[in-house]
FIDREN-345860 format. One line per field, with one value per residue: residue number from 1; residue in one letter; x negated, y, z negated of N, C-alpha, C in turn. Coordinates in steps of 0.2 Angstrom, whole numbers, plus 5000, padded with zeros to 4 digits. Atoms other than C-alpha are relative to their C-alpha. Layout:
BEGIN
k <- (NUM, ...)
r <- (A, ...)
nc1 <- (X, ...)
nc2 <- (Y, ...)
nc3 <- (Z, ...)
cac1 <- (X, ...)
cac2 <- (Y, ...)
cac3 <- (Z, ...)
cc1 <- (X, ...)
cc2 <- (Y, ...)
cc3 <- (Z, ...)
END
This chain:
BEGIN
k <- (1, 2, 3, 4, 5, 6, 7, 8, 9, 10, 11, 12, 13, 14, 15, 16, 17, 18, 19, 20, 21, 22, 23, 24, 25, 26, 27, 28, 29, 30, 31, 32, 33, 34, 35, 36, 37, 38, 39, 40, 41, 42, 43, 44, 45, 46, 47, 48, 49, 50, 51, 52, 53, 54, 55, 56, 57, 58, 59, 60, 61, 62, 63, 64, 65, 66, 67, 68, 69, 70, 71, 72, 73, 74, 75, 76, 77, 78, 79, 80, 81, 82, 83, 84, 85, 86, 87, 88, 89, 90, 91, 92, 93, 94, 95, 96, 97, 98, 99, 100, 101, 102, 103)
r <- (V, A, R, R, V, I, I, D, R, L, D, Q, L, A, R, R, Y, G, F, S, Y, N, R, V, F, V, R, R, Q, K, T, R, W, G, S, C, S, A, A, N, N, I, N, L, N, V, Q, L, I, R, L, P, P, E, L, M, D, Y, T, I, L, H, E, L, V, H, T, R, I, K, N, H, G, P, G, F, W, E, V, M, A, E, C, I, P, D, P, R, Q, V, D, R, Q, L, N, A, Y, A, P, M, L, L, L)
nc1 <- (5004, 5000, 4996, 5001, 5003, 4994, 4996, 5003, 4999, 4992, 4999, 5002, 4995, 4994, 4997, 5002, 4995, 4997, 4990, 4999, 4997, 5002, 5005, 5006, 5002, 5010, 4998, 5004, 4994, 5002, 4996, 5001, 5004, 4995, 4996, 4997, 4993, 4996, 5000, 5007, 5006, 5003, 5003, 5006, 5000, 5007, 5004, 4996, 5005, 5007, 5001, 5005, 4995, 4994, 4995, 4996, 4998, 4996, 4994, 4994, 4994, 4992, 4995, 4998, 4996, 4991, 4996, 4996, 4992, 4998, 4996, 5002, 5000, 5004, 5004, 5008, 5006, 5002, 5004, 5008, 5003, 5004, 5007, 5007, 4995, 4997, 5001, 4997, 5007, 5004, 4997, 5003, 5008, 5001, 5000, 5006, 5002, 4993, 5004, 5005, 4994, 4999, 5001)
nc2 <- (4995, 4995, 5003, 4999, 4992, 4997, 5000, 4996, 4993, 5004, 5004, 4995, 4997, 5000, 4997, 4992, 4997, 5006, 5002, 5010, 4999, 5008, 5001, 4993, 5001, 4997, 4998, 4993, 4997, 4994, 4995, 5000, 5002, 5004, 5001, 5004, 5001, 4999, 5004, 4996, 5000, 4996, 5002, 4993, 4998, 5001, 4994, 4995, 4999, 4996, 4997, 4996, 5003, 4996, 5004, 5008, 5001, 4995, 5005, 5011, 4999, 4998, 5003, 5000, 4996, 5003, 5003, 4998, 4995, 5005, 4993, 4993, 4993, 4995, 5004, 5004, 4998, 4996, 5006, 5000, 4998, 5007, 5004, 5000, 4993, 4999, 5001, 4999, 4998, 5006, 5004, 4996, 5003, 5010, 5001, 5002, 5007, 5004, 4999, 5007, 5004, 5003, 5006)
nc3 <- (5005, 5002, 5001, 5011, 5001, 5003, 5005, 5007, 5000, 5003, 5004, 5006, 5002, 5004, 5009, 5002, 4999, 5000, 4996, 4999, 4998, 5001, 4995, 4993, 4997, 4999, 4991, 4996, 5000, 4998, 5005, 5005, 5003, 5007, 5002, 5004, 4999, 5007, 5007, 5002, 4997, 4997, 4995, 5000, 4993, 4998, 4996, 5005, 5000, 4994, 5006, 5005, 5007, 5000, 4998, 5002, 5008, 5000, 4999, 5003, 5004, 4998, 5001, 5003, 5004, 4995, 5000, 5005, 4995, 4992, 4993, 5000, 5002, 5007, 5003, 4995, 5002, 5005, 5005, 4999, 5005, 5006, 5000, 4994, 4999, 4995, 4994, 4994, 5000, 4997, 4991, 4994, 5000, 5000, 4991, 4996, 4997, 4999, 4993, 5005, 5000, 4995, 4993)
cac1 <- (5231, 5240, 5259, 5250, 5245, 5261, 5271, 5258, 5261, 5281, 5279, 5268, 5280, 5293, 5288, 5281, 5296, 5308, 5321, 5321, 5324, 5329, 5318, 5305, 5302, 5285, 5290, 5281, 5300, 5299, 5315, 5310, 5298, 5311, 5324, 5336, 5353, 5367, 5363, 5344, 5335, 5319, 5315, 5298, 5290, 5271, 5263, 5267, 5248, 5239, 5247, 5239, 5245, 5256, 5265, 5267, 5270, 5284, 5293, 5293, 5301, 5313, 5319, 5318, 5328, 5343, 5341, 5352, 5361, 5366, 5367, 5357, 5365, 5360, 5357, 5346, 5335, 5335, 5329, 5316, 5314, 5308, 5296, 5286, 5289, 5295, 5300, 5310, 5294, 5286, 5299, 5294, 5277, 5280, 5291, 5276, 5271, 5289, 5276, 5265, 5283, 5282, 5267)
cac2 <- (4645, 4659, 4649, 4649, 4664, 4672, 4661, 4663, 4681, 4675, 4667, 4683, 4694, 4685, 4682, 4702, 4708, 4694, 4687, 4669, 4663, 4647, 4642, 4650, 4646, 4652, 4656, 4663, 4673, 4686, 4698, 4697, 4700, 4690, 4688, 4681, 4670, 4672, 4655, 4666, 4655, 4665, 4666, 4675, 4679, 4672, 4686, 4693, 4690, 4702, 4713, 4730, 4718, 4736, 4730, 4715, 4714, 4729, 4713, 4697, 4712, 4717, 4699, 4697, 4710, 4704, 4693, 4702, 4713, 4705, 4726, 4742, 4752, 4764, 4751, 4743, 4755, 4761, 4742, 4743, 4759, 4748, 4738, 4751, 4772, 4777, 4767, 4771, 4779, 4761, 4753, 4767, 4761, 4743, 4748, 4752, 4734, 4730, 4726, 4713, 4702, 4699, 4690)
cac3 <- (4845, 4847, 4845, 4826, 4824, 4828, 4818, 4803, 4804, 4804, 4791, 4781, 4785, 4778, 4762, 4761, 4764, 4759, 4772, 4776, 4791, 4800, 4816, 4825, 4843, 4851, 4872, 4886, 4891, 4903, 4896, 4881, 4866, 4852, 4846, 4832, 4835, 4824, 4814, 4812, 4822, 4828, 4845, 4848, 4865, 4868, 4874, 4856, 4857, 4869, 4858, 4846, 4830, 4827, 4837, 4836, 4818, 4822, 4833, 4823, 4810, 4820, 4821, 4806, 4797, 4814, 4804, 4790, 4801, 4818, 4827, 4829, 4821, 4805, 4794, 4807, 4806, 4786, 4784, 4795, 4789, 4775, 4781, 4796, 4795, 4809, 4816, 4831, 4837, 4839, 4850, 4858, 4859, 4864, 4878, 4885, 4886, 4894, 4911, 4901, 4901, 4918, 4921)
cc1 <- (5006, 5010, 4999, 5003, 5007, 5007, 4994, 5002, 5010, 5002, 4995, 5002, 5006, 4999, 4995, 5007, 5010, 5007, 4994, 5004, 5002, 4995, 4996, 5000, 4994, 5001, 4998, 5013, 4999, 5007, 5000, 4995, 5001, 5007, 5003, 5006, 5005, 4999, 4993, 4996, 4997, 4995, 4993, 4995, 4991, 4994, 5000, 4993, 4994, 5002, 4999, 5004, 5003, 5007, 5003, 5002, 5008, 5006, 5003, 5004, 5007, 5006, 5003, 5005, 5008, 5001, 5009, 5005, 4999, 4999, 4994, 5003, 4996, 4998, 4995, 4996, 4996, 4998, 4995, 4996, 4994, 4994, 4996, 5004, 4998, 5000, 5006, 4993, 4995, 5004, 4998, 4993, 5002, 5008, 4994, 4996, 5005, 4994, 4996, 5005, 4998, 4994, 4997)
cc2 <- (5006, 5000, 5003, 5004, 5005, 4993, 4999, 5008, 5000, 4999, 5005, 5004, 5000, 5002, 5011, 5003, 4997, 5000, 4995, 5000, 4993, 4996, 5000, 4995, 5005, 4999, 5001, 5006, 5006, 5008, 5001, 5002, 4996, 5002, 4995, 4997, 4999, 4993, 5000, 4993, 5005, 4999, 5006, 4999, 4997, 5004, 5005, 5004, 5004, 5007, 5007, 4994, 5005, 4998, 4993, 4999, 5002, 4994, 4996, 5005, 5003, 4992, 4999, 5003, 5001, 4995, 4998, 5005, 4996, 5008, 5007, 5007, 5005, 4996, 4996, 5000, 5002, 4993, 4999, 5008, 4999, 4995, 5007, 5005, 5000, 4997, 4997, 5003, 4994, 4997, 5003, 4995, 4996, 5002, 5003, 4995, 4997, 4994, 4992, 4989, 4999, 4995, 4997)
cc3 <- (5000, 4999, 4991, 5000, 5001, 4995, 4993, 4998, 4998, 4993, 4991, 4997, 4997, 4995, 4997, 4999, 4997, 5001, 5000, 5007, 5003, 5009, 5000, 5004, 5005, 5008, 5004, 5003, 5004, 4998, 4993, 4993, 4995, 4999, 4997, 5003, 4996, 4995, 4998, 5003, 5001, 5006, 5001, 5006, 4998, 5002, 4991, 4998, 5001, 4995, 4996, 4994, 4995, 5000, 5000, 4992, 4999, 5003, 4995, 4992, 5000, 5002, 4992, 4994, 5007, 4996, 4993, 5002, 5009, 5005, 5001, 4997, 4995, 4995, 4999, 4995, 4994, 4998, 5004, 4996, 4992, 5001, 5003, 4999, 5006, 5004, 5011, 5005, 5000, 5002, 5005, 5003, 5002, 5007, 5004, 5004, 5001, 5005, 4997, 4999, 5004, 5001, 4995)
END
């Protein structure tokens, strides 16, 4: 159920903001909420389902932006800001949930 919710939300956000990706994998990971490969495969942590919805959306959008920009330079944050107001602040909020990765 959690995997389906996460993938459905990924698809909704990709459509809304005009992103595309190759494949998606939802796994339990101990060190990260998500990642995006050079081939635009998106990996998402199943634990995202336990975050507040705005932080799950932030994480998914973060990986979707990486389908276009493969680094965390100024251009990355500019695109993030087109999707989410003050993305760096949201990123700091997400960091507070890092201990959940180890559960």
